PAZAPA-4460 file (N, C-alpha, C; in steps of 0.05 Angstrom, whole numbers, plus 32768, in hexadecimal, padded with zeros to 4 digits):
% residues 77
    n_x    n_y    n_z   ca_x   ca_y   ca_z    c_x    c_y    c_z   seq   type   mol
   7E83   8E74   72C9   7E93   8E7F   72DD   7E8A   8E73   72F8     1      X     A
   7E9E   8E6B   7308   7E98   8E5E   7321   7E8D   8E71   7336     2      X     A
   7E7F   8E67   734A   7E75   8E76   7360   7E8B   8E85   736F     3      X     A
   7EA2   8E78   7373   7EB8   8E84   7381   7EC3   8E9C   7371     4      X     A
   7EC5   8E99   7357   7ECE   8EAF   7346   7EBC   8EC7   7347     5      X     A
   7EA2   8EC2   7347   7E8E   8ED7   7349   7E90   8EE5   7364     6      X     A
   7E92   8ED6   7379   7E95   8EE1   7394   7EAE   8EF2   7397     7      X     A
   7EC4   8EE8   738B   7EDE   8EF6   738D   7EDB   8F11   737E     8      X     A
   7ECF   8F11   7367   7ECB   8F2A   7358   7EBA   8F3D   7367     9      X     A
   7EA5   8F33   7373   7E94   8F45   7383   7EA3   8F51   739B    10      X     A
   7EB3   8F40   73A8   7EC3   8F4A   73BE   7ED7   8F5F   73B4    11      X     A
   7EE4   8F5B   739E   7EF7   8F6E   7393   7EE8   8F89   738D    12      X     A
   7ED1   8F87   7381   7EC1   8FA0   737C   7EBA   8FAE   7396    13      X     A
   7EB1   8F9E   73AA   7EA9   8FAA   73C3   7EC2   8FB7   73D1    14      X     A
   7ED9   8FAB   73CF   7EF1   8FB6   73DB   7EF8   8FD0   73CC    15      X     A
   7EF5   8FD1   73B2   7EFB   8FE9   73A3   7EE9   9000   73AA    16      X     A
   7ED2   8FFB   73B5   7EBF   9010   73BD   7EC6   901C   73D8    17      X     A
   7ED7   900F   73E7   7EDF   901B   7401   7EF2   9032   73FD    18      X     A
   7EF2   9045   7410   7F06   905A   740D   7F22   904F   7411    19      X     A
   7F36   905D   7407   7F51   9052   7406   7F5B   904A   7422    20      X     A
   7F58   905A   7436   7F63   9054   7451   7F55   903B   745C    21      X     A
   7F3B   903A   745A   7F2C   9023   7464   7F34   9009   7456    22      X     A
   7F37   900B   743B   7F40   8FF4   742C   7F5C   8FEB   7434    23      X     A
   7F6E   8FFE   7438   7F89   8FF8   7440   7F8A   8FEA   745B    24      X     A
   7F7A   8FF5   746E   7F79   8FE9   7489   7F6E   8FCC   7487    25      X     A
   7F59   8FC9   7477   7F4D   8FAE   7474   7F61   8F9A   7468    26      X     A
   7F6F   8FA2   7453   7F82   8F91   7446   7F9A   8F8A   7458    27      X     A
   7FA3   8F9E   7468   7FB9   8F99   747A   7FB1   8F84   748F    28      X     A
   7F98   8F85   7498   7F8E   8F73   74AB   7F89   8F57   749F    29      X     A
   7F79   8F57   748A   7F70   8F3E   747E   7F85   8F2F   746E    30      X     A
   7F94   8F3E   745D   7FA7   8F31   744B   7FC2   8F2E   7458    31      X     A
   7FCB   8F42   7468   7FE5   8F41   7474   7FE5   8F36   7490    32      X     A
   7FCE   8F35   749D   7FCC   8F2B   74B8   7FD8   8F3D   74CD    33      X     A
   7FD9   8F57   74C8   7FE5   8F69   74DB   7FD1   8F6F   74F2    34      X     A
   7FDC   8F75   7509   7FCC   8F7C   7520   7FC3   8F99   751E    35      X     A
   7FB0   8FA1   752F   7FA7   8FBD   752F   7FBF   8FCF   7534    36      X     A
   7FD0   8FC8   7548   7FE7   8FD8   754F   7FFA   8FDB   7538    37      X     A
   7FFF   8FC5   7529   8011   8FC6   7512   8006   8FD8   74FC    38      X     A
   7FED   8FD5   74F7   7FE0   8FE5   74E2   7FE1   9003   74EA    39      X     A
   7FDA   9008   7503   7FDA   9024   750D   7FF5   9030   750A    40      X     A
   800A   9021   7511   8025   902C   750F   802D   9031   74F2    41      X     A
   8026   901F   74E0   802D   9023   74C4   801F   903B   74B8    42      X     A
   8006   903F   74C0   7FF6   9055   74B4   7FF6   906F   74C4    43      X     A
   8002   906E   74DC   8003   9086   74EC   7FE8   908E   74F8    44      X     A
   7FD8   907A   74FE   7FBE   9080   750A   7FBC   9070   7524    45      X     A
   7FA7   9075   7533   7FA3   9066   754D   7F98   904A   7547    46      X     A
   7F9C   9038   755A   7F90   901D   7558   7F71   901F   7558    47      X     A
   7F66   9033   7565   7F49   9037   7565   7F3F   903E   7549    48      X     A
   7F4F   904E   753B   7F48   9055   751F   7F4A   903C   750D    49      X     A
   7F5D   902B   7512   7F5F   9012   7503   7F46   9002   7508    50      X     A
   7F3E   8FFF   7521   7F26   8FF0   7528   7F0E   8FFB   7519    51      X     A
   7F0B   9015   7519   7EF4   9022   750C   7EF5   901D   74EE    52      X     A
   7F0C   9020   74E1   7F0E   901A   74C4   7F07   8FFE   74BE    53      X     A
   7F10   8FEB   74CF   7F09   8FCF   74CA   7EEB   8FCA   74CD    54      X     A
   7EDF   8FD6   74E1   7EC2   8FD3   74E5   7EB3   8FDF   74CD    55      X     A
   7EBC   8FF6   74C4   7EAF   9003   74AC   7EB2   8FF1   7494    56      X     A
   7ECA   8FE6   7490   7ECF   8FD4   7479   7EBD   8FBC   7479    57      X     A
   7EBD   8FAE   7490   7EAD   8F96   7492   7E8F   8F9C   748E    58      X     A
   7E86   8FB1   749A   7E6A   8FB8   7497   7E63   8FBD   7479    59      X     A
   7E74   8FCD   746C   7E6F   8FD3   7450   7E71   8FBA   743E    60      X     A
   7E85   8FAA   7443   7E89   8F92   7433   7E71   8F7E   7436    61      X     A
   7E69   8F7A   744F   7E53   8F68   7454   7E3A   8F73   7447    62      X     A
   7E34   8F8C   744A   7E1C   8F99   743E   7E1D   8F96   7420    63      X     A
   7E33   8F9C   7414   7E34   8F9B   73F6   7E32   8F7E   73EC    64      X     A
   7E40   8F6C   73F9   7E3F   8F50   73F0   7E23   8F44   73F3    65      X     A
   7E16   8F4B   7409   7DFA   8F41   740D   7DE8   8F4D   73F7    66      X     A
   7DEC   8F67   73F1   7DDB   8F74   73DE   7DDE   8F67   73C2    67      X     A
   7DF6   8F60   73BB   7DFB   8F54   73A1   7DF1   8F37   73A0    68      X     A
   7DEF   8F2B   73B7   7DE6   8F0F   73B9   7DC8   8F0C   73B5    69      X     A
   7DB9   8F20   73BE   7D9B   8F1E   73BD   7D91   8F24   73A1    70      X     A
   7D7C   8F17   7399   7D6F   8F1F   7380   7D65   8F3C   7382    71      X     A
   7D65   8F4A   736C   7D5D   8F66   736C   7D41   8F6B   7376    72      X     A
   7D2F   8F59   7372   7D13   8F5D   737A   7D0F   8F5D   7398    73      X     A
   7D22   8F52   73A7   7D1F   8F52   73C4   7D21   8F6D   73D1    74      X     A
   7D2B   8F81   73C1   7D2E   8F9C   73CC   7D14   8FAB   73C8    75      X     A
   7D02   8FA1   73B8   7CE9   8FB0   73B4   7CD3   8FA3   73C6    76      X     A
   7CC9   8FB4   73D8   7CB5   8FAA   73EA   7C9C   8FBA   73E7    77      X     A
***
C-alpha cells in the first residue's frame, strides 16, 4: 500500500471522528471552497461559528494525524 493511500485512510478516519457540524464546515471549506459567509448562510450559523468549527477541525486533524505518524513508544516517557 502506498504512503499516499495510508495517509488518505488516516485522514478519512480522522474526519470521521469529528462531530457532524465541524466535519460539514470543514468539508464545505476544503472540498467545496466556500467562504465563511457562504458556509454560515447554508448552515444558519454565524461566520464566527464557522471560523471556530474550522479551527477545531484543523486542530483535531493535525493532532490525530501527528499521533498516528509517531511510533507508539514516543508517547512513553
